[in-house]
mmCIF file as gemmi writes it, N, C-alpha and C atoms, coordinates in Angstrom:
data_model
loop_
_atom_site.group_PDB
_atom_site.id
_atom_site.type_symbol
_atom_site.label_atom_id
_atom_site.label_alt_id
_atom_site.label_comp_id
_atom_site.label_asym_id
_atom_site.label_entity_id
_atom_site.label_seq_id
_atom_site.pdbx_PDB_ins_code
_atom_site.Cartn_x
_atom_site.Cartn_y
_atom_site.Cartn_z
_atom_site.occupancy
_atom_site.B_iso_or_equiv
_atom_site.pdbx_formal_charge
_atom_site.auth_seq_id
_atom_site.auth_asym_id
_atom_site.pdbx_PDB_model_num
ATOM 1 N N . LEU Axp A 1 ? 80.718 101.498 82.114 1 0 ? 1 A 1
ATOM 2 C CA . LEU Axp A 1 ? 81.982 100.783 82.06 1 0 ? 1 A 1
ATOM 3 C C . LEU Axp A 1 ? 83.06 101.723 82.564 1 0 ? 1 A 1
ATOM 4 N N . GLY Axp A 2 ? 83.716 101.35 83.631 1 0 ? 2 A 1
ATOM 5 C CA . GLY Axp A 2 ? 84.823 102.143 84.156 1 0 ? 2 A 1
ATOM 6 C C . GLY Axp A 2 ? 86.13 101.624 83.587 1 0 ? 2 A 1
ATOM 7 N N . VAL Axp A 3 ? 86.919 102.521 83.023 1 0 ? 3 A 1
ATOM 8 C CA . VAL Axp A 3 ? 88.223 102.16 82.468 1 0 ? 3 A 1
ATOM 9 C C . VAL Axp A 3 ? 89.27 102.893 83.296 1 0 ? 3 A 1
ATOM 10 N N . TYR Axp A 4 ? 90.17 102.129 83.902 1 0 ? 4 A 1
ATOM 11 C CA . TYR Axp A 4 ? 91.199 102.693 84.769 1 0 ? 4 A 1
ATOM 12 C C . TYR Axp A 4 ? 92.557 102.432 84.139 1 0 ? 4 A 1
ATOM 13 N N . VAL Axp A 5 ? 93.311 103.506 83.91 1 0 ? 5 A 1
ATOM 14 C CA . VAL Axp A 5 ? 94.595 103.407 83.224 1 0 ? 5 A 1
ATOM 15 C C . VAL Axp A 5 ? 95.659 104.03 84.115 1 0 ? 5 A 1
ATOM 16 N N . THR Axp A 6 ? 96.769 103.318 84.303 1 0 ? 6 A 1
ATOM 17 C CA . THR Axp A 6 ? 97.887 103.938 84.999 1 0 ? 6 A 1
ATOM 18 C C . THR Axp A 6 ? 98.828 104.531 83.965 1 0 ? 6 A 1
ATOM 19 N N . VAL Axp A 7 ? 99.215 105.768 84.203 1 0 ? 7 A 1
ATOM 20 C CA . VAL Axp A 7 ? 100.142 106.45 83.306 1 0 ? 7 A 1
ATOM 21 C C . VAL Axp A 7 ? 101.536 106.508 83.928 1 0 ? 7 A 1
ATOM 22 N N . ALA Axp A 8 ? 101.74 105.736 84.991 1 0 ? 8 A 1
ATOM 23 C CA . ALA Axp A 8 ? 103.049 105.684 85.649 1 0 ? 8 A 1
ATOM 24 C C . ALA Axp A 8 ? 104.063 105.054 84.704 1 0 ? 8 A 1
ATOM 25 N N . LYS Axp A 9 ? 105.225 105.681 84.599 1 0 ? 9 A 1
ATOM 26 C CA . LYS Axp A 9 ? 106.261 105.178 83.701 1 0 ? 9 A 1
ATOM 27 C C . LYS Axp A 9 ? 107.561 104.863 84.427 1 0 ? 9 A 1
ATOM 28 N N . GLN Axp A 10 ? 107.836 105.574 85.486 1 0 ? 10 A 1
ATOM 29 C CA . GLN Axp A 10 ? 109.074 105.349 86.216 1 0 ? 10 A 1
ATOM 30 C C . GLN Axp A 10 ? 108.841 104.347 87.335 1 0 ? 10 A 1
ATOM 31 N N . ARG Axp A 11 ? 109.901 103.667 87.709 1 0 ? 11 A 1
ATOM 32 C CA . ARG Axp A 11 ? 109.8 102.62 88.729 1 0 ? 11 A 1
ATOM 33 C C . ARG Axp A 11 ? 109.195 103.154 90.026 1 0 ? 11 A 1
ATOM 34 N N . ALA Axp A 12 ? 109.632 104.318 90.474 1 0 ? 12 A 1
ATOM 35 C CA . ALA Axp A 12 ? 109.114 104.885 91.724 1 0 ? 12 A 1
ATOM 36 C C . ALA Axp A 12 ? 107.618 105.167 91.618 1 0 ? 12 A 1
ATOM 37 N N . GLU Axp A 13 ? 107.168 105.63 90.465 1 0 ? 13 A 1
ATOM 38 C CA . GLU Axp A 13 ? 105.742 105.887 90.254 1 0 ? 13 A 1
ATOM 39 C C . GLU Axp A 13 ? 104.95 104.591 90.303 1 0 ? 13 A 1
ATOM 40 N N . LEU Axp A 14 ? 105.49 103.529 89.695 1 0 ? 14 A 1
ATOM 41 C CA . LEU Axp A 14 ? 104.812 102.229 89.708 1 0 ? 14 A 1
ATOM 42 C C . LEU Axp A 14 ? 104.751 101.653 91.113 1 0 ? 14 A 1
ATOM 43 N N . VAL Axp A 15 ? 105.841 101.786 91.869 1 0 ? 15 A 1
ATOM 44 C CA . VAL Axp A 15 ? 105.86 101.293 93.25 1 0 ? 15 A 1
ATOM 45 C C . VAL Axp A 15 ? 104.788 102.011 94.067 1 0 ? 15 A 1
ATOM 46 N N . LYS Axp A 16 ? 104.714 103.332 93.919 1 0 ? 16 A 1
ATOM 47 C CA . LYS Axp A 16 ? 103.696 104.105 94.64 1 0 ? 16 A 1
ATOM 48 C C . LYS Axp A 16 ? 102.292 103.679 94.218 1 0 ? 16 A 1
ATOM 49 N N . PHE Axp A 17 ? 102.103 103.472 92.918 1 0 ? 17 A 1
ATOM 50 C CA . PHE Axp A 17 ? 100.803 103.042 92.41 1 0 ? 17 A 1
ATOM 51 C C . PHE Axp A 17 ? 100.402 101.696 93.019 1 0 ? 17 A 1
ATOM 52 N N . PHE Axp A 18 ? 101.298 100.692 92.975 1 0 ? 18 A 1
ATOM 53 C CA . PHE Axp A 18 ? 100.971 99.368 93.512 1 0 ? 18 A 1
ATOM 54 C C . PHE Axp A 18 ? 100.767 99.411 95.026 1 0 ? 18 A 1
ATOM 55 N N . PHE Axp A 19 ? 101.513 100.261 95.713 1 0 ? 19 A 1
ATOM 56 C CA . PHE Axp A 19 ? 101.313 100.431 97.153 1 0 ? 19 A 1
ATOM 57 C C . PHE Axp A 19 ? 99.913 100.979 97.423 1 0 ? 19 A 1
ATOM 58 N N . ASN Axp A 20 ? 99.499 101.968 96.633 1 0 ? 20 A 1
ATOM 59 C CA . ASN Axp A 20 ? 98.149 102.523 96.784 1 0 ? 20 A 1
ATOM 60 C C . ASN Axp A 20 ? 97.076 101.492 96.451 1 0 ? 20 A 1
ATOM 61 N N . VAL Axp A 21 ? 97.315 100.656 95.44 1 0 ? 21 A 1
ATOM 62 C CA . VAL Axp A 21 ? 96.367 99.585 95.1 1 0 ? 21 A 1
ATOM 63 C C . VAL Axp A 21 ? 96.213 98.644 96.287 1 0 ? 21 A 1
ATOM 64 N N . ALA Axp A 22 ? 97.33 98.245 96.889 1 0 ? 22 A 1
ATOM 65 C CA . ALA Axp A 22 ? 97.298 97.317 98.024 1 0 ? 22 A 1
ATOM 66 C C . ALA Axp A 22 ? 96.536 97.916 99.207 1 0 ? 22 A 1
ATOM 67 N N . ARG Axp A 23 ? 96.573 99.234 99.36 1 0 ? 23 A 1
ATOM 68 C CA . ARG Axp A 23 ? 95.881 99.914 100.458 1 0 ? 23 A 1
ATOM 69 C C . ARG Axp A 23 ? 94.459 100.319 100.097 1 0 ? 23 A 1
ATOM 70 N N . GLY Axp A 24 ? 94.052 100.049 98.852 1 0 ? 24 A 1
ATOM 71 C CA . GLY Axp A 24 ? 92.71 100.432 98.426 1 0 ? 24 A 1
ATOM 72 C C . GLY Axp A 24 ? 92.577 101.916 98.134 1 0 ? 24 A 1
ATOM 73 N N . LYS Axp A 25 ? 93.693 102.601 97.916 1 0 ? 25 A 1
ATOM 74 C CA . LYS Axp A 25 ? 93.696 104.05 97.687 1 0 ? 25 A 1
ATOM 75 C C . LYS Axp A 25 ? 94.09 104.404 96.259 1 0 ? 25 A 1
ATOM 76 N N . TRP Axp A 26 ? 93.943 103.477 95.333 1 0 ? 26 A 1
ATOM 77 C CA . TRP Axp A 26 ? 94.43 103.699 93.967 1 0 ? 26 A 1
ATOM 78 C C . TRP Axp A 26 ? 93.679 104.807 93.245 1 0 ? 26 A 1
ATOM 79 N N . ARG Axp A 27 ? 92.431 105.06 93.609 1 0 ? 27 A 1
ATOM 80 C CA . ARG Axp A 27 ? 91.677 106.136 92.945 1 0 ? 27 A 1
ATOM 81 C C . ARG Axp A 27 ? 92.27 107.511 93.253 1 0 ? 27 A 1
ATOM 82 N N . ASP Axp A 28 ? 92.967 107.621 94.384 1 0 ? 28 A 1
ATOM 83 C CA . ASP Axp A 28 ? 93.575 108.888 94.782 1 0 ? 28 A 1
ATOM 84 C C . ASP Axp A 28 ? 94.964 109.087 94.184 1 0 ? 28 A 1
ATOM 85 N N . ASN Axp A 29 ? 95.488 108.09 93.481 1 0 ? 29 A 1
ATOM 86 C CA . ASN Axp A 29 ? 96.837 108.165 92.924 1 0 ? 29 A 1
ATOM 87 C C . ASN Axp A 29 ? 96.861 109.095 91.717 1 0 ? 29 A 1
ATOM 88 N N . GLU Axp A 30 ? 97.849 109.995 91.687 1 0 ? 30 A 1
ATOM 89 C CA . GLU Axp A 30 ? 97.932 110.969 90.589 1 0 ? 30 A 1
ATOM 90 C C . GLU Axp A 30 ? 98.312 110.348 89.254 1 0 ? 30 A 1
ATOM 91 N N . HIS Axp A 31 ? 98.695 109.064 89.264 1 0 ? 31 A 1
ATOM 92 C CA . HIS Axp A 31 ? 99.084 108.39 88.027 1 0 ? 31 A 1
ATOM 93 C C . HIS Axp A 31 ? 97.973 107.495 87.473 1 0 ? 31 A 1
ATOM 94 N N . VAL Axp A 32 ? 96.749 107.713 87.935 1 0 ? 32 A 1
ATOM 95 C CA . VAL Axp A 32 ? 95.61 106.925 87.456 1 0 ? 32 A 1
ATOM 96 C C . VAL Axp A 32 ? 94.644 107.842 86.711 1 0 ? 32 A 1
ATOM 97 N N . GLU Axp A 33 ? 94.286 107.424 85.504 1 0 ? 33 A 1
ATOM 98 C CA . GLU Axp A 33 ? 93.243 108.11 84.739 1 0 ? 33 A 1
ATOM 99 C C . GLU Axp A 33 ? 91.984 107.254 84.828 1 0 ? 33 A 1
ATOM 100 N N . ILE Axp A 34 ? 90.852 107.888 85.109 1 0 ? 34 A 1
ATOM 101 C CA . ILE Axp A 34 ? 89.581 107.176 85.219 1 0 ? 34 A 1
ATOM 102 C C . ILE Axp A 34 ? 88.656 107.686 84.12 1 0 ? 34 A 1
ATOM 103 N N . HIS Axp A 35 ? 88.14 106.759 83.318 1 0 ? 35 A 1
ATOM 104 C CA . HIS Axp A 35 ? 87.26 107.107 82.207 1 0 ? 35 A 1
ATOM 105 C C . HIS Axp A 35 ? 85.968 106.3 82.307 1 0 ? 35 A 1
ATOM 106 N N . GLN Axp A 36 ? 84.86 106.877 81.857 1 0 ? 36 A 1
ATOM 107 C CA . GLN Axp A 36 ? 83.572 106.186 81.782 1 0 ? 36 A 1
ATOM 108 C C . GLN Axp A 36 ? 83.148 106.124 80.318 1 0 ? 36 A 1
ATOM 109 N N . THR Axp A 37 ? 82.704 104.959 79.875 1 0 ? 37 A 1
ATOM 110 C CA . THR Axp A 37 ? 82.29 104.794 78.486 1 0 ? 37 A 1
ATOM 111 C C . THR Axp A 37 ? 81.346 103.6 78.376 1 0 ? 37 A 1
ATOM 112 N N . ASN Axp A 38 ? 80.684 103.455 77.263 1 0 ? 38 A 1
ATOM 113 C CA . ASN Axp A 38 ? 79.851 102.277 77.006 1 0 ? 38 A 1
ATOM 114 C C . ASN Axp A 38 ? 80.607 101.216 76.224 1 0 ? 38 A 1
ATOM 115 N N . ARG Axp A 39 ? 81.7 101.641 75.55 1 0 ? 39 A 1
ATOM 116 C CA . ARG Axp A 39 ? 82.459 100.712 74.701 1 0 ? 39 A 1
ATOM 117 C C . ARG Axp A 39 ? 83.889 101.212 74.58 1 0 ? 39 A 1
ATOM 118 N N . THR Axp A 40 ? 84.836 100.285 74.598 1 0 ? 40 A 1
ATOM 119 C CA . THR Axp A 40 ? 86.234 100.644 74.379 1 0 ? 40 A 1
ATOM 120 C C . THR Axp A 40 ? 86.93 99.521 73.628 1 0 ? 40 A 1
ATOM 121 N N . VAL Axp A 41 ? 87.965 99.873 72.888 1 0 ? 41 A 1
ATOM 122 C CA . VAL Axp A 41 ? 88.777 98.893 72.169 1 0 ? 41 A 1
ATOM 123 C C . VAL Axp A 41 ? 90.164 98.934 72.779 1 0 ? 41 A 1
ATOM 124 N N . LEU Axp A 42 ? 90.602 97.795 73.286 1 0 ? 42 A 1
ATOM 125 C CA . LEU Axp A 42 ? 91.922 97.67 73.885 1 0 ? 42 A 1
ATOM 126 C C . LEU Axp A 42 ? 92.863 97.091 72.841 1 0 ? 42 A 1
ATOM 127 N N . LYS Axp A 43 ? 93.897 97.853 72.472 1 0 ? 43 A 1
ATOM 128 C CA . LYS Axp A 43 ? 94.884 97.394 71.494 1 0 ? 43 A 1
ATOM 129 C C . LYS Axp A 43 ? 96.215 97.216 72.207 1 0 ? 43 A 1
ATOM 130 N N . ILE Axp A 44 ? 96.781 96.027 72.094 1 0 ? 44 A 1
ATOM 131 C CA . ILE Axp A 44 ? 98.026 95.705 72.78 1 0 ? 44 A 1
ATOM 132 C C . ILE Axp A 44 ? 99.162 95.718 71.771 1 0 ? 44 A 1
ATOM 133 N N . HIS Axp A 45 ? 100.169 96.54 72.05 1 0 ? 45 A 1
ATOM 134 C CA . HIS Axp A 45 ? 101.339 96.656 71.182 1 0 ? 45 A 1
ATOM 135 C C . HIS Axp A 45 ? 102.548 96.132 71.955 1 0 ? 45 A 1
ATOM 136 N N . SER Axp A 46 ? 102.772 94.837 71.903 1 0 ? 46 A 1
ATOM 137 C CA . SER Axp A 46 ? 103.88 94.219 72.621 1 0 ? 46 A 1
ATOM 138 C C . SER Axp A 46 ? 104.237 92.913 71.941 1 0 ? 46 A 1
ATOM 139 N N . SER Axp A 47 ? 105.482 92.495 72.122 1 0 ? 47 A 1
ATOM 140 C CA . SER Axp A 47 ? 105.903 91.224 71.533 1 0 ? 47 A 1
ATOM 141 C C . SER Axp A 47 ? 105.431 90.033 72.368 1 0 ? 47 A 1
ATOM 142 N N . SER Axp A 48 ? 105.076 90.273 73.624 1 0 ? 48 A 1
ATOM 143 C CA . SER Axp A 48 ? 104.581 89.197 74.478 1 0 ? 48 A 1
ATOM 144 C C . SER Axp A 48 ? 103.21 88.738 73.987 1 0 ? 48 A 1
ATOM 145 N N . ARG Axp A 49 ? 102.917 87.47 74.164 1 0 ? 49 A 1
ATOM 146 C CA . ARG Axp A 49 ? 101.635 86.927 73.679 1 0 ? 49 A 1
ATOM 147 C C . ARG Axp A 49 ? 100.651 86.589 74.787 1 0 ? 49 A 1
ATOM 148 N N . LYS Axp A 50 ? 101.084 86.661 76.025 1 0 ? 50 A 1
ATOM 149 C CA . LYS Axp A 50 ? 100.21 86.273 77.133 1 0 ? 50 A 1
ATOM 150 C C . LYS Axp A 50 ? 99.682 87.513 77.845 1 0 ? 50 A 1
ATOM 151 N N . PHE Axp A 51 ? 98.48 87.89 77.486 1 0 ? 51 A 1
ATOM 152 C CA . PHE Axp A 51 ? 97.84 89.019 78.135 1 0 ? 51 A 1
ATOM 153 C C . PHE Axp A 51 ? 96.549 88.54 78.768 1 0 ? 51 A 1
ATOM 154 N N . ARG Axp A 52 ? 96.372 88.92 80.028 1 0 ? 52 A 1
ATOM 155 C CA . ARG Axp A 52 ? 95.164 88.532 80.746 1 0 ? 52 A 1
ATOM 156 C C . ARG Axp A 52 ? 94.613 89.753 81.473 1 0 ? 52 A 1
ATOM 157 N N . ALA Axp A 53 ? 93.342 89.672 81.767 1 0 ? 53 A 1
ATOM 158 C CA . ALA Axp A 53 ? 92.677 90.734 82.522 1 0 ? 53 A 1
ATOM 159 C C . ALA Axp A 53 ? 91.566 90.101 83.346 1 0 ? 53 A 1
ATOM 160 N N . VAL Axp A 54 ? 91.113 90.818 84.337 1 0 ? 54 A 1
ATOM 161 C CA . VAL Axp A 54 ? 89.97 90.37 85.126 1 0 ? 54 A 1
ATOM 162 C C . VAL Axp A 54 ? 88.759 91.154 84.648 1 0 ? 54 A 1
ATOM 163 N N . MET Axp A 55 ? 87.754 90.42 84.151 1 0 ? 55 A 1
ATOM 164 C CA . MET Axp A 55 ? 86.502 91.028 83.702 1 0 ? 55 A 1
ATOM 165 C C . MET Axp A 55 ? 85.354 90.35 84.428 1 0 ? 55 A 1
ATOM 166 N N . ASP Axp A 56 ? 84.557 91.147 85.09 1 0 ? 56 A 1
ATOM 167 C CA . ASP Axp A 56 ? 83.422 90.62 85.864 1 0 ? 56 A 1
ATOM 168 C C . ASP Axp A 56 ? 83.862 89.531 86.834 1 0 ? 56 A 1
ATOM 169 N N . GLY Axp A 57 ? 85.042 89.702 87.416 1 0 ? 57 A 1
ATOM 170 C CA . GLY Axp A 57 ? 85.539 88.755 88.406 1 0 ? 57 A 1
ATOM 171 C C . GLY Axp A 57 ? 86.181 87.507 87.839 1 0 ? 57 A 1
ATOM 172 N N . GLU Axp A 58 ? 86.284 87.402 86.543 1 0 ? 58 A 1
ATOM 173 C CA . GLU Axp A 58 ? 86.867 86.225 85.895 1 0 ? 58 A 1
ATOM 174 C C . GLU Axp A 58 ? 88.176 86.589 85.206 1 0 ? 58 A 1
ATOM 175 N N . LEU Axp A 59 ? 89.188 85.736 85.344 1 0 ? 59 A 1
ATOM 176 C CA . LEU Axp A 59 ? 90.448 85.927 84.64 1 0 ? 59 A 1
ATOM 177 C C . LEU Axp A 59 ? 90.265 85.463 83.2 1 0 ? 59 A 1
ATOM 178 N N . VAL Axp A 60 ? 90.501 86.372 82.252 1 0 ? 60 A 1
ATOM 179 C CA . VAL Axp A 60 ? 90.297 86.055 80.838 1 0 ? 60 A 1
ATOM 180 C C . VAL Axp A 60 ? 91.566 86.361 80.053 1 0 ? 60 A 1
ATOM 181 N N . ARG Axp A 61 ? 91.727 85.656 78.947 1 0 ? 61 A 1
ATOM 182 C CA . ARG Axp A 61 ? 92.845 85.917 78.043 1 0 ? 61 A 1
ATOM 183 C C . ARG Axp A 61 ? 92.419 86.993 77.046 1 0 ? 61 A 1
ATOM 184 N N . LEU Axp A 62 ? 93.323 87.89 76.728 1 0 ? 62 A 1
ATOM 185 C CA . LEU Axp A 62 ? 93.022 88.98 75.807 1 0 ? 62 A 1
ATOM 186 C C . LEU Axp A 62 ? 93.669 88.743 74.455 1 0 ? 62 A 1
ATOM 187 N N . ASP Axp A 63 ? 92.951 89.098 73.406 1 0 ? 63 A 1
ATOM 188 C CA . ASP Axp A 63 ? 93.529 89.124 72.068 1 0 ? 63 A 1
ATOM 189 C C . ASP Axp A 63 ? 94.304 90.428 71.917 1 0 ? 63 A 1
ATOM 190 N N . ARG Axp A 64 ? 95.063 90.546 70.839 1 0 ? 64 A 1
ATOM 191 C CA . ARG Axp A 64 ? 95.811 91.793 70.593 1 0 ? 64 A 1
ATOM 192 C C . ARG Axp A 64 ? 94.869 92.99 70.449 1 0 ? 64 A 1
ATOM 193 N N . GLU Axp A 65 ? 93.668 92.739 69.95 1 0 ? 65 A 1
ATOM 194 C CA . GLU Axp A 65 ? 92.64 93.779 69.908 1 0 ? 65 A 1
ATOM 195 C C . GLU Axp A 65 ? 91.381 93.199 70.538 1 0 ? 65 A 1
ATOM 196 N N . THR Axp A 66 ? 90.959 93.786 71.625 1 0 ? 66 A 1
ATOM 197 C CA . THR Axp A 66 ? 89.82 93.285 72.382 1 0 ? 66 A 1
ATOM 198 C C . THR Axp A 66 ? 88.784 94.392 72.537 1 0 ? 66 A 1
ATOM 199 N N . VAL Axp A 67 ? 87.541 94.097 72.169 1 0 ? 67 A 1
ATOM 200 C CA . VAL Axp A 67 ? 86.442 95.05 72.335 1 0 ? 67 A 1
ATOM 201 C C . VAL Axp A 67 ? 85.744 94.733 73.654 1 0 ? 67 A 1
ATOM 202 N N . ILE Axp A 68 ? 85.576 95.76 74.461 1 0 ? 68 A 1
ATOM 203 C CA . ILE Axp A 68 ? 84.895 95.617 75.745 1 0 ? 68 A 1
ATOM 204 C C . ILE Axp A 68 ? 83.717 96.585 75.725 1 0 ? 68 A 1
ATOM 205 N N . GLU Axp A 69 ? 82.505 96.049 75.966 1 0 ? 69 A 1
ATOM 206 C CA . GLU Axp A 69 ? 81.343 96.932 75.928 1 0 ? 69 A 1
ATOM 207 C C . GLU Axp A 69 ? 80.27 96.488 76.904 1 0 ? 69 A 1
ATOM 208 N N . ILE Axp A 70 ? 79.46 97.444 77.286 1 0 ? 70 A 1
ATOM 209 C CA . ILE Axp A 70 ? 78.315 97.184 78.149 1 0 ? 70 A 1
ATOM 210 C C . ILE Axp A 70 ? 77.166 96.701 77.276 1 0 ? 70 A 1
ATOM 211 N N . GLN Axp A 71 ? 76.484 95.659 77.732 1 0 ? 71 A 1
ATOM 212 C CA . GLN Axp A 71 ? 75.315 95.15 77.018 1 0 ? 71 A 1
ATOM 213 C C . GLN Axp A 71 ? 74.124 95.214 77.977 1 0 ? 71 A 1
ATOM 214 N N . PRO Axp A 72 ? 73.388 96.332 77.958 1 0 ? 72 A 1
ATOM 215 C CA . PRO Axp A 72 ? 72.267 96.501 78.883 1 0 ? 72 A 1
ATOM 216 C C . PRO Axp A 72 ? 71.263 95.352 78.785 1 0 ? 72 A 1
ATOM 217 N N . GLY Axp A 73 ? 70.841 94.86 79.946 1 0 ? 73 A 1
ATOM 218 C CA . GLY Axp A 73 ? 69.847 93.795 79.993 1 0 ? 73 A 1
ATOM 219 C C . GLY Axp A 73 ? 70.4 92.405 79.737 1 0 ? 73 A 1
ATOM 220 N N . ALA Axp A 74 ? 71.716 92.275 79.547 1 0 ? 74 A 1
ATOM 221 C CA . ALA Axp A 74 ? 72.299 90.974 79.223 1 0 ? 74 A 1
ATOM 222 C C . ALA Axp A 74 ? 72.445 90.075 80.452 1 0 ? 74 A 1
ATOM 223 N N . LEU Axp A 75 ? 72.39 90.654 81.637 1 0 ? 75 A 1
ATOM 224 C CA . LEU Axp A 75 ? 72.569 89.881 82.859 1 0 ? 75 A 1
ATOM 225 C C . LEU Axp A 75 ? 71.237 89.759 83.588 1 0 ? 75 A 1
ATOM 226 N N . ASN Axp A 76 ? 70.783 88.528 83.776 1 0 ? 76 A 1
ATOM 227 C CA . ASN Axp A 76 ? 69.576 88.276 84.561 1 0 ? 76 A 1
ATOM 228 C C . ASN Axp A 76 ? 69.992 88.051 86.006 1 0 ? 76 A 1
ATOM 229 N N . VAL Axp A 77 ? 69.349 88.748 86.91 1 0 ? 77 A 1
ATOM 230 C CA . VAL Axp A 77 ? 69.698 88.673 88.319 1 0 ? 77 A 1
ATOM 231 C C . VAL Axp A 77 ? 68.511 88.144 89.103 1 0 ? 77 A 1
ATOM 232 N N . LEU Axp A 78 ? 68.765 87.158 89.955 1 0 ? 78 A 1
ATOM 233 C CA . LEU Axp A 78 ? 67.732 86.62 90.841 1 0 ? 78 A 1
ATOM 234 C C . LEU Axp A 78 ? 67.834 87.331 92.184 1 0 ? 78 A 1
ATOM 235 N N . VAL Axp A 79 ? 66.714 87.811 92.687 1 0 ? 79 A 1
ATOM 236 C CA . VAL Axp A 79 ? 66.688 88.474 93.988 1 0 ? 79 A 1
ATOM 237 C C . VAL Axp A 79 ? 65.64 87.8 94.854 1 0 ? 79 A 1
ATOM 238 N N . PRO Axp A 80 ? 65.83 87.825 96.167 1 0 ? 80 A 1
ATOM 239 C CA . PRO Axp A 80 ? 64.82 87.25 97.056 1 0 ? 80 A 1
ATOM 240 C C . PRO Axp A 80 ? 63.487 87.98 96.887 1 0 ? 80 A 1
ATOM 241 N N . ALA Axp A 81 ? 62.39 87.26 97.066 1 0 ? 81 A 1
ATOM 242 C CA . ALA Axp A 81 ? 61.055 87.842 96.897 1 0 ? 81 A 1
ATOM 243 C C . ALA Axp A 81 ? 60.862 89.051 97.804 1 0 ? 81 A 1
ATOM 244 N N . SER Axp A 82 ? 61.397 89.002 99.024 1 0 ? 82 A 1
ATOM 245 C CA . SER Axp A 82 ? 61.229 90.127 99.955 1 0 ? 82 A 1
ATOM 246 C C . SER Axp A 82 ? 61.887 91.391 99.407 1 0 ? 82 A 1
ATOM 247 N N . ALA Axp A 83 ? 63.02 91.27 98.754 1 0 ? 83 A 1
ATOM 248 C CA . ALA Axp A 83 ? 63.698 92.437 98.172 1 0 ? 83 A 1
ATOM 249 C C . ALA Axp A 83 ? 62.913 92.966 96.981 1 0 ? 83 A 1
ATOM 250 N N . ALA Axp A 84 ? 62.37 92.077 96.178 1 0 ? 84 A 1
ATOM 251 C CA . ALA Axp A 84 ? 61.587 92.494 95.011 1 0 ? 84 A 1
ATOM 252 C C . ALA Axp A 84 ? 60.317 93.222 95.449 1 0 ? 84 A 1
ATOM 253 N N . GLN Axp A 85 ? 59.677 92.749 96.525 1 0 ? 85 A 1
ATOM 254 C CA . GLN Axp A 85 ? 58.454 93.387 97.014 1 0 ? 85 A 1
ATOM 255 C C . GLN Axp A 85 ? 58.742 94.77 97.585 1 0 ? 85 A 1
ATOM 256 N N . SER Axp A 86 ? 59.859 94.933 98.275 1 0 ? 86 A 1
ATOM 257 C CA . SER Axp A 86 ? 60.177 96.238 98.863 1 0 ? 86 A 1
ATOM 258 C C . SER Axp A 86 ? 60.529 97.254 97.779 1 0 ? 86 A 1
ATOM 259 N N . ARG Axp A 87 ? 61.092 96.825 96.654 1 0 ? 87 A 1
ATOM 260 C CA . ARG Axp A 87 ? 61.395 97.739 95.544 1 0 ? 87 A 1
ATOM 261 C C . ARG Axp A 87 ? 60.112 98.175 94.844 1 0 ? 87 A 1
ATOM 262 N N . ALA Axp A 88 ? 59.105 97.292 94.805 1 0 ? 88 A 1
ATOM 263 C CA . ALA Axp A 88 ? 57.852 97.602 94.12 1 0 ? 88 A 1
ATOM 264 C C . ALA Axp A 88 ? 57.021 98.617 94.913 1 0 ? 88 A 1
ATOM 265 N N . ALA Axp A 89 ? 57.245 98.682 96.208 1 0 ? 89 A 1
ATOM 266 C CA . ALA Axp A 89 ? 56.443 99.579 97.07 1 0 ? 89 A 1
ATOM 267 C C . ALA Axp A 89 ? 56.844 101.022 96.942 1 0 ? 89 A 1
């Protein structure tokens, strides 16, 4: 599970961050922290009630406390027979 956090606080830092995102260069931005984990708890401290995120390509609504974790083997994937045979060789 990759967790990407922007630590940008000033407007100029945010503008630079979003510009880098638009160019596909956000990983190189000095205001991005990249973490790897199997499980994380996202706690939202804000008066706003509408929080959304993209998870596995789907737009989802977030609760004030949301647990995000990897579940090994939970996704069944169909592959063409030719690909399965070449992996077995």
